N, C-alpha and C positions, 0 to 999 in steps of 0.2 A: 685281878682288880676286885676290891671288896664292894659289897652292895652300897655301903655308905659313900665311897669314892664315886661310884656311878651315879648315885642320887644327887650329890653336890655338883659334880663336874660334867656329868654325861649329857649327851643329846643337845648340846649347844656349843657355839663357837666361843672359845675362851681366849682372850688376849692376855698373855703373860709377859712379865719382864724377869730377866735372870741376870745375875751379876757374876762376872768372871773376876774372882779375887785371887790373884797370884802374889805370893810372898816368897821371894827367893826362888827355890825350886819346888814349891808346894802350891797346890790349889785347894781352895775351900769347897767342900761338898756337903750336902745334906742327904741323909738316908730317909726315904719315904716309904712307909708301910702301905700296903694295899695297891701299889702300882707295879711291883715286880715281885718275883719269887726267888729267894726270900728278901731281896734288897733291891732298891732303886736309888743309886747315888747320882745326884744332879747338882749343878750349881744352884745356890739359894735363889729364891724368887717366888713370884706368885702373880695373882690376878690384878689387873688394873681396874679400879673402881670408876664408875661413871663420873666424869668431871675432874678426874685426877690425872695429872701428867704422868708419862711413863717414868720419868726420873724420880718424881715424888713417890710413886708407887713402889719403885725398887728400893728406895731408902727405907720406906715403911716396912716392906716385906723382909728386908735384910734384918732390921731391928727385931721384928717379930720372931723370925726363924733362928737367928744366930746370936742375938744380944749385942750386935755390933752396930755402931754408927758408921756410915760410909759416905764418901763423896762419890757420886755417880759421874763418871767421866765419859769417854767417847763411846758412841754406838759402834758395835763391832759387826754383828751379823744377825740374820733372822732365820728361824726354823719353823717349818710347818709340820705338825704331827697329826696324822689322821689314822686312828685305829678305833673304829666304832666300838662303843659309843662316845669316845673321846675325840675332840678336835681342838687343837690349840695352835695359835700363832704366838711364837716366842721371840721376843726382842732381847738380844744379849748386849749388855754394856760392860765396859771395864769399870771396876769399882776399886777404891782405895779405902782402907780402914782409917777412920779419924779418931775413934775412941771405943772403949768397951773391951770386953773379954769374951772369947768364943764360948758360947753356951748353947745347949740344945733348947730351942724355943718351941713355939706353938704355931698352929695354923688356925686363926680364929674362925674361919669358915667351917671347920670340922667339929666345933663344939667339944663335947666330952670325949669323942673318939678321935684322938690325935693321930696324925700320920708321920710327924717328924720324930724319928727315933734317935738320931745322932747327927751331930754336926762336927766335922773335923777337917784338918788339913791332910792332904795326901801327897806323897812324893810320886814321881813318875813310876818308880819301881812298884810301889804299892798299887797304883792303878793298873799297871800291866799284869799284876798277879790276880786281879779280880776277873771273874767271867764277864765277857762282853754283855751278857744279859742283865748284869747288875748295874750297868752304867747307862747314863743318858746317851742317846744316839749320836750326839755331837762328837763323842770320843771315837767314833768310826771315821770321822772326817779329818781328824788331826792325830798324827802319830805321837805327840807329846804335849806336855803342859805349855811350853813356850809357843807351840804352833796353834793351840786353841786361842791364845791371846792375839794371834795374827790372822785368824780366819776373817774373811770378809765375804759378803754376799748372802745368798738365800740357799737354804738346804731343806730338802723334803726328807723327813725321817720316817 
């Protein structure tokens, strides 16, 4: 973890929203610098701002990170991640693209030192060929892309 990531996100509870965007046999993931070595691929999403609904936050975060407008659909599952100094409660929703083209966006909280390196769709085989350490922990809970969309409940990662 970089010192800038620790400065912005460390030593506080962070409520995050994440979107599971599956098209055909592919899932959309964003690569975040400073959270894994050398990669951390996770579903797009980010922090909920005070006074903002979870669904509005996810639509905003998706636009910022991926350039896509989405319809936020059903709530799927929750994850808790505690690895000091990071502590996050993540709420995962199904999303459907309504407009736009996939593009690598930005994280406004990070300022000039951006952490979003790439955004792209992955097939199941491409995900299986990545080291587990490069993937969000939710991929340990589901053997494939379709199973991630069917996860329900609470997971401690």
